[in-house]
C-alpha positions in Angstrom: 0.0 0.0 -0.2 2.8 2.4 0.7 4.3 1.9 -2.6 1.2 2.6 -4.4 0.7 5.7 -2.4 4.0 6.9 -3.1 3.5 6.4 -6.7 0.3 8.4 -6.7 2.1 11.2 -4.7 4.9 11.5 -7.4 2.2 11.5 -10.1 0.3 14.3 -8.4 3.3 16.3 -8.5 5.1 15.9 -5.3 8.4 15.2 -6.9 8.9 19.4 -7.1 8.0 19.1 -3.2 10.5 16.3 -2.7 13.2 18.6 -4.3 12.3 21.5 -2.5 12.5 19.5 0.9 15.9 18.0 0.0 18.7 18.2 2.2 20.8 19.8 -0.6 18.1 22.5 -1.6 19.2 26.0 -1.6 16.1 27.5 -3.3 16.3 30.9 -5.3 20.2 31.2 -5.1 22.1 32.2 -8.0 24.6 30.0 -9.9 27.5 32.4 -8.5 26.2 31.9 -4.9 26.0 28.1 -5.5 29.7 28.2 -7.2 30.9 30.1 -4.2 29.7 27.7 -1.7 31.2 24.7 -3.5 34.5 26.4 -4.7 37.6 24.8 -3.1 35.9 21.7 -2.0 37.8 18.6 -2.9 34.8 16.1 -2.6 33.8 15.1 -6.3 30.0 15.1 -6.9 29.4 17.2 -3.8 26.1 18.9 -5.1 23.2 21.5 -4.2 20.1 21.7 -5.7 18.4 25.2 -6.7 15.6 26.7 -8.7 16.1 27.5 -12.2 14.9 30.6 -14.3 11.3 29.2 -15.0 8.6 27.1 -13.4 9.8 23.3 -13.3 13.4 24.4 -14.0 16.1 23.5 -11.5 19.9 23.1 -11.3 22.2 20.6 -9.7 25.5 22.7 -9.1 28.3 20.2 -8.3 32.1 19.7 -8.1 33.1 17.5 -10.9 35.7 14.9 -10.8 38.2 17.5 -11.8 37.3 19.8 -9.0 35.6 22.5 -11.5 32.2 23.4 -10.6 29.4 22.5 -13.0 25.7 23.8 -13.2 23.5 21.1 -14.7 19.9 22.4 -15.6 17.0 19.9 -15.7 13.2 20.3 -16.3 10.7 18.2 -14.4 7.1 17.5 -15.4 4.5 14.9 -14.3 1.8 12.8 -16.3 -0.4 10.1 -15.5 2.4 7.7 -16.3 4.7 9.2 -13.8 7.4 12.1 -13.5 10.1 12.9 -16.0 13.2 14.7 -16.3 15.1 16.4 -19.3 18.6 17.7 -19.6 19.5 17.3 -23.3 18.2 13.7 -22.9 15.4 12.6 -20.9 14.5 10.2 -18.1 11.3 8.7 -17.1 8.5 7.8 -16.4 9.4 7.2 -12.9 6.8 6.1 -10.6 8.5 5.1 -7.6 12.0 6.6 -8.0 12.7 9.6 -5.8 15.2 12.5 -7.0 17.9 10.7 -5.2 17.5 7.7 -7.5 18.2 9.6 -10.6 20.5 12.7 -9.6 23.4 10.7 -10.7 22.1 10.4 -14.3 22.0 14.4 -14.3 25.4 14.7 -13.0 27.0 11.8 -15.2 28.3 9.6 -12.3 27.8 6.5 -10.3 24.8 6.4 -8.0 27.2 6.2 -4.9 29.3 9.0 -6.0 26.7 11.7 -5.1 27.2 13.7 -1.9 24.5 16.3 -1.0 26.0 19.4 0.6 24.0 19.9 3.8 24.5 22.2 6.9 24.8 25.4 5.2 23.7 28.9 5.9 22.4 30.4 2.5 22.1 33.8 4.2 25.9 33.9 4.6 26.8 33.8 1.1 
């Protein structure tokens, strides 16, 4: 029953809410501020999530394996089949996956490599 309820929640658009409640969520923070937060960090695939320019647009800003900072845009949408993401290519439909289950696809790394950046004070940026 829980899996069915989770599937319906994702279809109803809660994937957006899941991102906004994610431990790495920065909200409406510029790319420059996100980059400043991650610059100099030596943990490949350390990432933050932030809002994009339009509705349903998001960014994952992360430390690449060469320690450069990358800003990967992606778009989310939902249908009766599940939720989808697009960023050059697409993924989905996902009915039981969470954002944590697919973020490695957006960052082009292994699933176990992703490290959410938590415990920060956005106001200090």
